[in-house]
Structures are given as C-alpha cells and as structure tokens.
C-alpha positions as CSV (number, residue, x, y, z in Angstrom):
1,X,2.0,-7.9,-26.3
2,X,-0.7,-10.3,-25.4
3,X,-2.5,-8.8,-22.4
4,X,-4.8,-11.7,-21.8
5,X,-2.0,-14.2,-21.8
6,X,0.0,-12.1,-19.3
7,X,-3.0,-11.8,-16.9
8,X,-3.9,-15.5,-17.3
9,X,-0.3,-16.5,-16.6
10,X,-0.1,-14.2,-13.6
11,X,-3.3,-15.6,-12.2
12,X,-2.1,-19.2,-12.8
13,X,1.2,-18.3,-11.2
14,X,-0.6,-16.9,-8.1
15,X,-2.7,-20.0,-7.7
16,X,0.2,-22.4,-8.0
17,X,2.5,-20.4,-5.7
18,X,0.4,-19.8,-2.6
19,X,3.4,-20.0,-0.2
20,X,4.5,-16.6,-1.7
21,X,1.3,-15.0,-0.4
22,X,1.8,-16.4,3.1
23,X,5.5,-15.5,3.2
24,X,5.5,-12.1,1.7
25,X,2.0,-10.7,1.4
26,X,-0.4,-11.8,4.2
27,X,1.4,-10.2,7.1
28,X,2.1,-6.8,5.4
29,X,-1.6,-6.7,4.4
30,X,-2.7,-7.5,7.9
31,X,-0.5,-4.9,9.5
32,X,-1.5,-2.4,6.8
33,X,-5.2,-3.1,7.6
34,X,-4.7,-2.7,11.3
35,X,-2.9,0.7,10.8
36,X,-5.5,1.7,8.3
37,X,-8.3,1.1,10.9
38,X,-6.5,3.2,13.5
39,X,-5.9,5.9,10.9
40,X,-9.5,6.1,9.8
41,X,-10.8,6.1,13.3
42,X,-8.4,8.9,14.2
43,X,-9.5,11.0,11.1
44,X,-13.2,10.4,11.9
45,X,-12.9,11.3,15.6
46,X,-10.6,14.3,14.8
47,X,-13.2,15.6,12.3
48,X,-16.0,14.9,14.8
49,X,-14.4,17.1,17.4
50,X,-13.2,19.8,15.0
51,X,-15.0,23.1,14.7
52,X,-16.6,21.8,11.5
53,X,-19.1,19.7,13.4
54,X,-19.3,21.3,16.8
55,X,-18.3,24.4,18.7
56,X,-14.6,24.7,19.6
57,X,-13.9,24.1,23.3
58,X,-10.2,24.6,23.3
59,X,-9.0,21.1,23.0
60,X,-8.5,18.8,20.0
61,X,-8.9,15.1,19.7
62,X,-5.1,14.7,19.6
63,X,-4.6,16.6,22.8
64,X,-7.3,14.5,24.5
65,X,-5.5,11.4,23.4
66,X,-2.2,12.7,24.7
67,X,-3.8,13.5,28.1
68,X,-5.5,10.1,28.3
69,X,-2.3,8.3,27.5
70,X,-0.3,10.3,30.0
71,X,-2.9,9.4,32.7
72,X,-2.9,5.8,31.6
73,X,0.9,5.5,31.8
74,X,0.9,7.1,35.2
75,X,-1.6,4.6,36.6
76,X,-0.5,1.5,34.7
77,X,3.3,2.0,33.9
78,X,4.1,-1.7,33.3
79,X,1.2,-2.2,30.9
80,X,1.9,1.1,29.3
81,X,5.5,0.1,28.5
82,X,4.3,-3.1,26.9
83,X,1.8,-1.3,24.8
84,X,4.4,1.3,23.7
85,X,6.8,-1.5,22.6
86,X,4.0,-3.3,20.8
87,X,2.9,-0.1,18.9
88,X,6.5,0.7,18.1
89,X,7.0,-2.8,16.6
90,X,3.8,-2.5,14.5
91,X,4.8,0.9,13.2
92,X,8.3,-0.3,12.4
93,X,6.8,-3.3,10.5
94,X,4.3,-1.0,8.7
95,X,7.1,1.1,7.3
96,X,9.6,-1.6,6.5
97,X,7.9,-4.9,5.9
98,X,6.0,-4.0,2.7
99,X,9.3,-2.7,1.1
100,X,11.2,-5.8,2.2
101,X,8.4,-8.1,0.9
102,X,8.3,-6.2,-2.4
103,X,12.0,-6.9,-3.0
104,X,11.5,-10.5,-2.2
105,X,8.4,-11.0,-4.3
106,X,9.7,-9.4,-7.4
107,X,12.9,-11.3,-7.4
108,X,11.2,-14.7,-6.7
109,X,8.5,-14.0,-9.4
110,X,11.1,-13.0,-12.0
111,X,13.3,-16.0,-11.3
112,X,10.4,-18.4,-11.4
113,X,9.2,-16.8,-14.6
114,X,12.6,-17.4,-16.2
115,X,12.6,-21.1,-15.1
116,X,14.9,-20.8,-12.1
117,X,14.4,-23.2,-9.2
118,X,14.0,-20.9,-6.1
119,X,12.3,-21.5,-2.8
120,X,10.2,-19.0,-0.9
121,X,12.8,-18.9,1.9
122,X,15.4,-17.5,-0.5
123,X,13.3,-14.3,-0.8
124,X,14.5,-13.3,2.6
125,X,18.0,-12.6,1.2
126,X,16.5,-10.9,-1.8
127,X,14.4,-8.6,0.4
128,X,17.4,-7.6,2.5
129,X,19.7,-7.0,-0.5
130,X,17.2,-4.6,-2.1
131,X,15.7,-3.0,1.0
132,X,17.9,0.2,1.2
133,X,17.4,1.4,-2.4
134,X,13.7,0.5,-2.3
135,X,13.4,2.4,1.0
136,X,15.1,5.4,-0.6
137,X,12.8,5.2,-3.6
138,X,9.7,5.1,-1.4
139,X,10.8,8.1,0.5
140,X,11.0,10.0,-2.7
141,X,7.7,9.0,-4.2
142,X,5.8,9.3,-0.8
143,X,5.7,13.1,-1.5
144,X,3.5,12.4,-4.5
145,X,1.3,9.7,-3.0
146,X,-2.5,10.1,-2.9
147,X,-2.4,9.0,0.8
148,X,-0.1,11.8,1.7
149,X,-2.1,14.4,-0.2
150,X,-5.4,13.3,1.5
151,X,-3.7,13.5,4.9
152,X,-2.5,17.1,4.1
153,X,-6.0,18.1,2.8
154,X,-7.7,16.7,5.9
155,X,-5.3,18.6,8.1
156,X,-6.1,21.9,6.3
157,X,-9.9,21.3,6.6
158,X,-9.8,20.5,10.3
159,X,-7.4,23.2,11.4
160,X,-7.8,26.0,8.9
161,X,-11.4,25.5,7.9
162,X,-13.3,24.8,4.6
163,X,-12.5,28.4,3.4
164,X,-8.8,27.8,3.4
165,X,-9.3,24.4,1.7
166,X,-11.3,26.1,-1.1
167,X,-8.4,28.5,-1.6
168,X,-5.9,25.7,-1.7
169,X,-8.2,23.4,-3.8
170,X,-6.6,24.3,-7.2
171,X,-3.0,23.8,-5.9
172,X,-4.1,20.4,-4.4
173,X,-5.6,19.4,-7.7
174,X,-2.4,20.4,-9.6
175,X,-0.2,18.6,-7.1
176,X,-2.4,15.5,-7.5
177,X,-2.3,15.6,-11.3
178,X,1.5,16.0,-11.3
179,X,1.9,13.3,-8.7
180,X,-0.2,10.8,-10.6
181,X,1.7,11.6,-13.8
182,X,5.1,11.1,-12.0
183,X,3.8,7.8,-10.4
184,X,2.8,6.6,-13.9
185,X,6.2,7.5,-15.3
186,X,7.9,5.7,-12.4
187,X,5.8,2.6,-12.8
188,X,8.8,0.3,-13.5
189,X,11.3,2.0,-11.2
190,X,11.1,-0.7,-8.5
191,X,11.6,-3.5,-11.1
192,X,14.7,-1.8,-12.5
193,X,16.0,-1.5,-8.9
194,X,15.2,-5.1,-8.0
195,X,15.8,-7.0,-11.2
196,X,18.4,-5.0,-13.0
197,X,20.2,-3.7,-9.9
198,X,20.0,-0.1,-11.1
199,X,20.5,2.9,-8.8
200,X,17.4,4.8,-7.7
201,X,17.6,7.9,-9.9
202,X,18.8,5.8,-12.8
203,X,15.9,3.4,-12.4
204,X,13.4,6.3,-12.3
205,X,14.8,7.7,-15.6
206,X,14.8,4.2,-17.2
207,X,11.2,3.7,-16.1
208,X,10.1,7.0,-17.6
209,X,11.8,6.2,-20.8
210,X,10.2,2.7,-20.9
211,X,6.7,4.1,-20.2
212,X,7.0,6.8,-22.9
213,X,8.4,4.3,-25.4
214,X,5.6,1.8,-24.9
215,X,2.8,4.2,-24.2
216,X,0.4,2.0,-26.3
217,X,0.4,-0.5,-23.4
218,X,-1.3,2.1,-21.2
219,X,-4.4,-0.1,-21.6
220,X,-2.8,-2.8,-19.5
221,X,-1.8,-0.1,-16.9
222,X,-5.3,1.1,-16.7
223,X,-6.6,-2.4,-16.1
224,X,-4.1,-2.8,-13.3
225,X,-5.1,0.5,-11.9
226,X,-8.7,-0.6,-11.9
227,X,-7.6,-3.7,-10.0
228,X,-5.7,-1.7,-7.5
229,X,-8.6,0.7,-7.1
230,X,-11.0,-2.1,-6.4
231,X,-8.6,-3.4,-3.8
232,X,-8.3,0.0,-2.1
233,X,-12.1,0.4,-2.1
234,X,-12.4,-3.1,-0.5
235,X,-9.9,-2.2,2.2
236,X,-11.7,1.1,2.8
237,X,-15.0,-0.7,3.2
238,X,-13.5,-3.2,5.6
239,X,-11.6,-0.5,7.5
240,X,-15.0,1.3,8.0
241,X,-16.9,-2.0,8.7
242,X,-14.6,-3.5,11.3
243,X,-14.8,-0.7,13.9
244,X,-18.6,-0.5,13.3
245,X,-18.9,-4.3,14.1
246,X,-17.3,-3.7,17.5
247,X,-19.3,-0.6,18.3
248,X,-22.7,-2.0,17.1
249,X,-22.1,-5.4,18.9
250,X,-21.1,-3.6,22.1
251,X,-24.1,-1.2,21.9
252,X,-26.7,-3.9,21.2
253,X,-25.5,-6.2,24.0
254,X,-24.9,-3.3,26.4
255,X,-28.7,-2.7,26.3
256,X,-29.0,-6.1,27.9
257,X,-26.2,-5.5,30.4
258,X,-23.8,-7.6,28.4
259,X,-21.3,-5.0,27.3
260,X,-18.2,-7.2,27.9
261,X,-19.7,-10.1,25.9
262,X,-20.5,-7.6,23.1
263,X,-17.0,-6.3,23.1
264,X,-15.6,-9.9,22.9
265,X,-18.0,-10.8,20.1
266,X,-17.2,-7.7,18.2
267,X,-13.4,-8.2,18.5
268,X,-13.7,-11.9,17.4
269,X,-15.8,-10.8,14.4
270,X,-13.3,-8.0,13.6
271,X,-10.4,-10.4,13.7
272,X,-12.2,-12.8,11.4
273,X,-12.9,-9.9,9.0
274,X,-9.3,-8.7,9.1
275,X,-8.1,-12.2,8.4
276,X,-10.1,-12.7,5.3
277,X,-9.3,-9.1,4.2
278,X,-5.6,-9.7,4.6
279,X,-5.9,-13.0,2.8
280,X,-7.7,-11.5,-0.2
281,X,-5.3,-8.5,-0.2
282,X,-2.3,-10.9,-0.2
283,X,-3.7,-12.8,-3.2
284,X,-4.2,-9.6,-5.1
285,X,-0.8,-8.3,-4.1
286,X,1.0,-11.4,-5.5
287,X,-1.2,-11.3,-8.6
288,X,-0.7,-7.6,-9.4
289,X,3.0,-7.9,-8.7
290,X,3.2,-10.9,-11.1
291,X,1.4,-9.0,-13.8
292,X,3.8,-6.1,-13.5
293,X,6.9,-8.3,-13.4
294,X,5.8,-10.3,-16.5
295,X,5.0,-7.1,-18.3
296,X,8.4,-5.6,-17.3
297,X,10.3,-8.7,-18.4
298,X,8.6,-8.7,-21.8
299,X,9.0,-5.0,-22.5
300,X,12.7,-4.9,-21.5
301,X,13.5,-8.2,-23.3
302,X,11.9,-7.0,-26.6
303,X,14.4,-5.7,-29.1
304,X,14.3,-2.1,-30.1
305,X,14.9,-1.0,-33.7
306,X,16.7,2.3,-34.2
307,X,15.9,4.6,-37.0
308,X,19.2,3.6,-38.8
309,X,18.4,-0.1,-38.8
310,X,16.6,-1.9,-41.6
311,X,13.4,-3.7,-40.6
312,X,14.7,-6.7,-42.5
313,X,17.7,-7.0,-40.3
314,X,17.6,-8.7,-36.9
315,X,17.1,-6.1,-34.3
316,X,19.8,-5.6,-31.7
317,X,18.9,-6.2,-28.1
318,X,18.9,-3.1,-26.0
C-alpha cells in the first residue's frame, strides 16, 4: 500500500470537493464546538464549586443552575419556552447529525473514488438509509469512548474526592486500554456498514479481522490518529479560548462602564472564532474520512491468498 499516494489523493479530493464540507461537515462541527464550549464551561464551574477548591456549602453548581432556570422560567415563560425548544433542537442535532453526515460522506466519497457521478444532494438519501445501523453502532462504542471515560472520571473526582479516584485509577486505566484496543479493532466497522451494507455485529467482526490481517498498516492508522489528536487539541484550545474572549472583553470594557459593548464585542469575536474552527474542522473531517475510505477500499479489494493456493496462481478475490 502506498501511504503517501493515499494521503495525497485524499487531500486532492478534499480540495476539489469543497461542497461536501459545506453540506456534511461544517454544521456538525459548528454544533459540536458549541456543545463542547458548554460542556467545558460546565466542567470548569462544577470543579470550581466542588469541595476540591472550596468549602462545601450544601449546593452544587448543577443545583444552582436548576434553581436559576426555574426562576427564569417563572419570570420569563415565553422566552424560556423558546430557549428550551432551541436547546432541544441543538441537542437533537448534536446526537444525530454527525451520524447522518458520516453515512452520507462515506457513500459519496466511495462512489466518487470509483468513478461514479454523484451530486452532494444525493448524500441525503445515503445518510437516511444508513442512519439506524450507524446509530446502533455508536451506542455500542460510546461505552468505550475517551469522552465517556473522562466524564465518568470527572464525576468521581468532584463527588467522591481524589481519594476515591486514586482507588479507581487502575480500573480506569484498564478500561481505557481495553477501550482503545476495541476502537482500533473496530476501525473499519462504519465502512462495512455503509459501503458493504453489513449488519452492525457482522461489520464489527469483519473490521477486527481486517485490522488483524493487515496489522502492518498500523503506521497509516497512527498517522491518522496523530491527525485526529491534533484536531482534538485544536478544538480544545478554541473551546477554552472562546469563553475567555467573552469574559476578558467584558471585564476590560466593564472597567470603563462599557460592559454591554464588551459583551457584544466578545460574542462577535467568539462567533468568528467558532466559524473558522468549524471550517477547519470540516476540512479535516472530509480529509480524514477520505483517507479511511480509500484505505478501506484498497484493503478490501486486494486479493487474499490462502495457504492452499500457489503464489504463481492468480489469487481469488475475497
């Protein structure tokens, strides 16, 4: 396998198919960034009010938020209903749109790679057709995700203390190691589901077999993992930076009795930062998906020689 050629082809594909990014990557990235900002702010404020940093006064950040929201809904019921509907829509899109977009992207990229003439709008049907099995697959692997494990670890630290976390540290590390191994084995599961129309459990078994059979291509996987890690770090930096821009701008201008102007300036700068972050994340999403699709097509198209076949005979396609 020519790794450089695959990566070069994937980057060229990304550059020449920008509509795919706008159709199926930009909006999921934007919503993911917005939810990520809310999640990080919640974790920071929850830790700040936890017994780790200050004396316990009988109420947590979550309970304070619930009390504040109840009071806000009582005083502003119409606006509260609008905000509840808006939050519900964002949460719904957060859990469904990335899965839908993945099904559309993989199908479109695979078909374009094989020379088929497809338009970005056709990805809508591909996304709907593969949504349910992909959703089932993501429910299964969510248990082993790094995000889920970090959430559980933060919950233990905040509510049970660092002592309990130290006791559970080894189990957390073991679960993390097993989870990363399973995620590695299930690398191609989504592509078996979307491209080959396999069932969820069948695709997970086929992916494990493919990864084990072609373990020598782990170098390519590591390169992609580095890319994904860089993307995650970039998003984390922006997630931490954007709220800081709002707070710092408001604080500086508040000193000059311009708090409202500071808030407006901070929000505008935050939106600009979120836009560029979502754009970059969308480009990387299309690129990394193209690399994996090209790799999957090449590995599954290559003929496998059994131990009974002669190397001089043409290999049978698996």
